[in-house]
N, C-alpha and C positions, 0 to 999 in steps of 0.2 A: 663259551667265548664272551668277553666282557663286551657290554654294549657301547657303542660309540656316544659321544656326548649328544649329537643330533637326534639319535634315537631315544635317548633318555629325555631330552626337551620334548619331543613328539609325544611321549608317553605322559609326561607331566601335564601336557596341555590336554590330552584325552581325558586324564582324571578331572581337570579343571571343569569339564562339562557336567559333571555329576557330583563332584566332591569338592572340598575346599583345601586342596594340597597346599603344602608349604615347600619353599625351595631352599635347599641348603647349599652353601658355598663357603669355601675358605678364603679369607680375606688376608691372612697373614700366618706364618708359621716359623717355628725355629726347631731345627733338628731333623728328624727323620730321614737322614741322609741325602736331603735334597730331593724335591718334588716339583713338578711343573704345575702351571696353573691350568685352569680349564675343566676342573671335575665340577659336576653338579649332581645332586641328588635330590629326589622328592619324597616327601613324607605325607601319607594320606591314611584315611581311616582303614582301607582296604590293604595297606601295606606299603613298603618302600620301593622307589624306583631308582635303580643306580646305587651308587656308594660313595662315600668319601674315604680314601685311605684304605682300599681294600676292605671296607666295612668295619674297620676297627673302631670307628668313631659311633657306630649305630645305636649303642645303647645310650650315650650321652645325648644323641641327637634327638631320640625319643623323648627324653626327659626334657629337653629344651623345647620340643615341640609342644608337650604338655603344658609348659610354662606360658609359653606364647599363646596357645589356645585360650587359656584361662584369663590372660591379661587383656585380650581385646586389642592389643598393639598391632601395628603394621609389620614390625620386624624386631628382632632382639639379637644381641651379640653375646657369645659366651667364649671363654678359653677353656679348651679340652686338653688335658695332661694325659701321656701315654707312656708308660714305662717301657724299658728296652724288651722285656720279656713279651709283653703284650704286642708290642710292635713288630718283633721279629716274627711271632708266631703268625701274624696276619700278613707276612710277607714284605714288610718295611726293612730298611737297613739297620734303623735305631729307633729309639724313642724320641719324643719332642713334644712340643706344645703348639696347638692350632688354634687361632681365633676363627670362630665360625659364625657366619651370619645366617640367620633363618629367617625368610621372609613369606609373608602371605603372597599368593599369586594374583596380584592386582592387575587392572587392565594393561599397565606400562610392562609388568613382568611378562604377561601373556604375549605382547607384541614382541619383546626382546626374544623370549623362548621360540616363538614362531620363526624368527630369522635365523636362530641357531639351529632349529629343526630343518630348515632349507639347506644346512650346511654352508652358510654365508659367514664371512667374518664380520664379527659383531663386537663392538665395544660396549661395555656396560658400566655405568657410573653409579655407585651406591652411597648414599649419606650413611655415615657410621655413628651419628649422633648429635643431639640427644634423641632425634628421631632416627630410627633405621628404616630406610626404603630406598627403592632404586629412584635416581634422578632422572635418568634417562638413558638411551642407547643410541648407537652410532654405527652407520656403514661406511665402509670406504668411499670418499668422495661425497658424502652426504654430510646433513646438519644433524644436530642432537635432536632426537625424537622423543616425544613423551615427556617433555621438561616441566619441571616444577612451576606453580604458579603462584606459590606462597612467598614467604620472605627468602626462601632460598634461590628464587628465581635470579637474584642477582648474581648468583655463582655460576649460571650456565654458560656464559661467553668464555670463562676461564676453564671450565670443565671441558667444553667443546673443543677448545685449543689443545688442551694436554691430551685427552683421549683421541682427538683427531691424529695427532703426531703418532700415537702409538698404534692405532689402527692402519695407518699407511704402510707401516712395516709389516703387517699381517702375520706377526709372530705372536704366539701365546705368552701373555705377559701379565703379571699382577703387581699393583703398587698401590700404597696409600699416600696421598698428598694432603698437604694443607691448602685450602683455597679459602679465601676470606678467613671467616671464623670458624670453619667447619673442616672434619676431617672426611675425605672422600676416597672411597676404594675405586681404583679403576682397572678393569680387566678386559683383556681382549681373548675372545674365543676364536680360535683359528683352526679350522678342521685339517686334518691330514690329506694331503692332496692324492688325486687319483689320475691316472693317465689311461686314455684310450687310444692306441694306435690303429689306423686302418689301413691295411695293406700289409700282409705277411711278406718278410724279405730280410735279406741280411742286415740292411739298415734298420728294420724294426727290431730285430734282436739286439743290435748295438745300442738302440735307443732304450729298451727295457732295462738291459745291463747299466746303462748311465744313469738313468732316473732311479735305480734301485739305490745307489749311493747316495741320493738325496732323501731317501726313506720314501719314495713314491711308490705305490701300488699300481701295476700296470697290467694291462689287457691288450692283446692283438686281435683284431677281428678282420674278417674279408667281406661279410655281406652286411647290407644295411640293416636286416632284421637283429643281427647278433649286435650290431654297433648301437642300435636304438636301445637294446636291452640294457646294455653296459653303462650308457650315459644317463639312464634314469636316476634322478636325486643328484645330479651333478650340481656342484656350487661354486663359490667364488675362488677357491684355490685349485680347482681341478684343471685338466688339460685334455684337448683332443688334438691329435697330430694326424693329418691326413696324407699318407704316402700315395694312395691310390689316386689316379687322375680320372677315376669314374665320376663325373659330376652327378649322376643319378644317386649316388651314395653321399657324396659330400655336401652337395647343396641342401637336402633335407636335414642331415645333421646339423648344419650350421644354422639352419632356420629354427631348429628345436632349441638350440642353445643361445639364440639370439638375445633372449630377455635375462640371461644369467648375468649378474654384474661381476666384472673382475676376472672371468674365466679366460684362459689362454687357448686359442685356436691357431694352430700353425699348419701350413699347407705347403706340401712339395710341389715342384714344377716350375717350368720356365715362365717368363713373364707373359708369354701368349697364353699359356694355361691359365695363370692368375687372372688375365683380362676376361677370358671365357667364363671363368667361375663368377666373376664379378657381375657380368651382365645376366648370368642365370639367377643370380641372387636377387638382383634388384628386381627381375621380372617376376620372382617369387614373392616379392613385397617386403624383403629384408631392408632395413634402414641402411641409408648410406653411411651413417656414423658407426653402425655396427660392421658393415663390410670394411671400412677403415680400420677396424682394430684387428683384422686378421693378419697374422704374420705370414705373409706368403710373398716371395719365397721364405720358407721358414728357416730359421737359424742366424746367428750372428756372422759377419763376414771375418771369419778366423783364418781364411785360407785353407779350408778343410776340403779334402779330396777323398778319403777312403770312408767307409760307413762308420768306423769308430770316431774318426775326427769329426764327422758331420754330427754324430750323435752328441759329441761334446758342444758343439756349436748350438744344437737345439736345445740342450739342457741348460746351457749358460743363459740362453735368450729368455727361456721359461724362468729361470731363477730371477733374472733382472726385472722381468714382468711382475712377477708375484711379490717382489720386494718394493715395486715402485720406483726402481731406479734407472736411470739412463746408463747404458753399458758403456763406460769409458775407463781408462786406465787409471788405477789409484794414484799413479804419480801425478795426474792431471787434477786430482781433488785436494781438498784442505780439511775435510771433515773426518770423522771417524772411519776407521778401516776395517772394522769387524762388524758392519752391519748397523 
């Protein structure tokens, strides 16, 4: 099974403790039958971690790493061509051309990789020339971290504005923009969502089926021990839905996830049940602002009555939350209608 981007980031960081690894990313491409952003790979003396384009670029990346190592530069960009025969044999739809950036894992890169390893939504800004290096990174709702202090510092406000808008949408995205007199690659790393539902029932089955249509991997648990195991490593795009009214399960789970930025927590139950949970969470030391972010009663007001209808209401609320949108009818808006 291919490693998740978060796992690759964690392994690159582990290598950085003993070696001088390099980080490889695709900044632009043409052909290949269309590929999404978000792939990273690490190259070190002990070997490679992860791959780009199913490993089809590995030989060219090794040559680029040798050049970068000999140069002493912070980073380097090169274009790699791949013919149809080579591409198809690697599992790609067709050949193409990819511009690849290879960078030394400096302190800013380490911080950004650390956030990616935590399965958080992370926007990364990379200067493409004449110096090739990471300018900074950004989390949803935050400001640009690790910003440049040299002549490129004048670019940072515009970089933050452009990258911030991309990060708020939480979608994997890659683009090159011209800011001032520089070309900057902006990329959003957004992990695939996971869902844990606590409380086996007909509704739980309907929720799993509905979330599957969104490409979300789901697990249903009934005990605190099982649920705690499943939420380990939860990040910004993940979701916990409490169908069980057992506060001895719900309160510790919510407390565990309180510090995960952007996570969706939904809780079934009457308003009386919600208030009882709130009081227990406050007594457990969970911050009021965290409690205020709980979606309880869970779901949008769609007039749902049956389990499948309720599952739609919950999935719709999750999608709006993850996208940073207020759930209003499209006819009441004037912006883009496709995200």
